[in-house]
C-alpha positions in Angstrom: 39.3 16.3 1.1 37.0 13.4 2.0 36.6 9.9 0.7 33.3 8.2 0.7 32.5 4.6 1.6 32.1 2.2 -1.3 28.9 2.7 -3.2 27.0 0.2 -5.3 23.8 1.2 -7.0 21.4 -1.6 -7.6 18.9 -1.8 -10.5 16.0 -1.3 -8.0 17.6 1.8 -6.5 18.3 3.2 -9.9 14.7 2.5 -11.0 13.2 4.1 -7.8 15.5 7.1 -8.0 14.6 7.8 -11.7 10.9 7.5 -10.9 11.2 9.8 -7.9 13.0 12.4 -9.9 10.4 12.1 -12.7 7.4 12.3 -10.4 9.0 15.2 -8.5 9.2 17.2 -11.7 6.1 16.0 -13.5 3.5 15.1 -10.8 1.2 17.8 -12.2 1.2 16.2 -15.7 0.2 12.8 -14.2 -2.5 14.4 -12.1 -3.8 16.4 -15.0 -4.0 13.4 -17.3 -5.8 11.3 -14.7 -8.3 14.1 -14.0 -8.8 14.6 -17.8 -9.3 10.8 -18.2 -11.9 10.7 -15.4 -13.7 13.7 -16.8 -13.9 12.1 -20.3 -15.0 8.7 -18.8 -17.9 10.4 -17.0 -19.2 12.0 -20.1 -22.3 10.5 -21.7 -20.8 10.5 -25.2 -18.4 7.6 -25.8 -17.0 7.6 -29.3 -13.6 6.4 -30.5 -12.0 9.7 -29.6 -13.3 9.6 -26.0 -12.2 6.0 -25.5 -8.8 6.8 -27.0 -8.3 9.7 -24.7 -9.4 7.6 -21.7 -7.0 4.8 -22.5 -4.0 7.2 -23.1 -4.8 9.1 -19.9 -4.9 6.1 -17.7 -2.1 4.2 -19.5 0.4 7.1 -19.5 1.7 6.6 -15.9 2.1 2.9 -16.5 4.1 3.6 -19.7 6.4 5.9 -17.8 7.0 3.3 -15.1 7.7 0.7 -17.8 10.1 3.0 -19.7 12.1 3.6 -16.5 12.0 0.0 -15.5 13.4 -1.1 -18.9 16.1 1.6 -18.6 17.2 0.6 -15.1 17.3 -3.1 -16.1 19.2 -2.5 -19.4 22.5 -4.2 -19.7 23.8 -1.1 -21.4 23.8 0.8 -18.1 26.2 -1.5 -16.2 28.5 1.5 -15.6 25.9 2.9 -13.2 25.9 -0.4 -11.3 29.7 -0.8 -10.7 30.9 -0.4 -7.2 32.6 3.0 -6.8 34.0 5.4 -4.3 34.5 9.1 -4.5 37.4 11.3 -3.4 35.8 14.7 -3.0 38.0 17.9 -2.9 36.7 21.4 -2.9 37.2 21.8 -6.7 36.8 18.3 -8.0 35.4 14.8 -7.5 37.4 11.8 -8.4 35.5 8.6 -9.0 37.2 5.3 -8.7 35.3 2.3 -10.1 35.7 -1.3 -9.1 37.3 -2.2 -12.5 40.1 0.3 -11.9 38.7 3.1 -14.0 39.0 6.6 -12.6 37.3 9.8 -13.6 37.9 13.3 -12.5 35.1 15.9 -12.7 35.7 19.5 -11.8 32.9 20.8 -9.6 32.3 23.8 -11.9 30.9 21.3 -14.5 27.9 20.4 -12.3 24.8 22.1 -13.6 22.3 21.3 -10.8 21.8 19.1 -7.8 18.7 17.3 -6.6 18.5 16.4 -3.0 16.5 13.3 -2.3 15.7 11.9 1.1 18.5 9.4 0.9 20.9 10.7 -1.8 22.3 13.6 -3.7 22.1 13.6 -7.5 24.8 15.8 -9.0 23.9 16.6 -12.6 26.6 17.0 -15.3 23.9 17.5 -18.0 20.2 17.4 -18.3 20.1 13.6 -17.9 23.6 12.5 -16.7 24.1 12.5 -12.9 26.3 11.2 -10.2 24.5 9.3 -7.4 25.9 9.8 -3.9 23.9 8.3 -1.1 23.8 10.3 2.1 25.0 7.3 4.1 28.2 7.0 2.0 29.9 9.6 4.2 31.9 8.3 7.1 30.7 11.0 9.5 28.2 13.8 9.8 31.1 16.3 9.7 32.1 15.0 6.2 28.5 15.2 5.0 28.2 18.7 6.3 31.5 19.7 4.6 30.2 18.2 1.3 27.0 20.2 1.5 28.8 23.4 2.2 31.7 23.0 -0.2 30.1 21.2 -3.1 26.3 21.3 -3.0 25.8 24.9 -2.0 28.3 26.0 -4.7 26.4 24.4 -7.6 24.5 27.2 -9.2 21.0 26.4 -10.4 20.3 27.3 -14.0 
């Protein structure tokens, strides 16, 4: 069993994490839309349809960023921003929030994990995840144990 340091996710960290995950999965869509927009913009024929396609192709990435920015800044997501610490056992993770709330999650309920440069995202569903920064562990040995006992046991679907 290990216990993490206190973790407090900021709106900026939540925003950048959500964007990183989106672009990691959908970089090809953004690239395809930009290339398509460039191809349409270089065509000699410029009717309403071509202008519409160009605007949508170039505006799409900005709309995605705006959507995630609004989500990260929403007052409805204050649970993500509460300070918390995790007690991690080989079969469950117990989260204790700064308001006294506790939540126990059995590790078998995690459906996937995404490893980022600075954090682990443990997914409970397609969109709901637990954010655990890599620097939340008190030692390299604890981080290594976490990767072996928790991360490596989460089966990708």
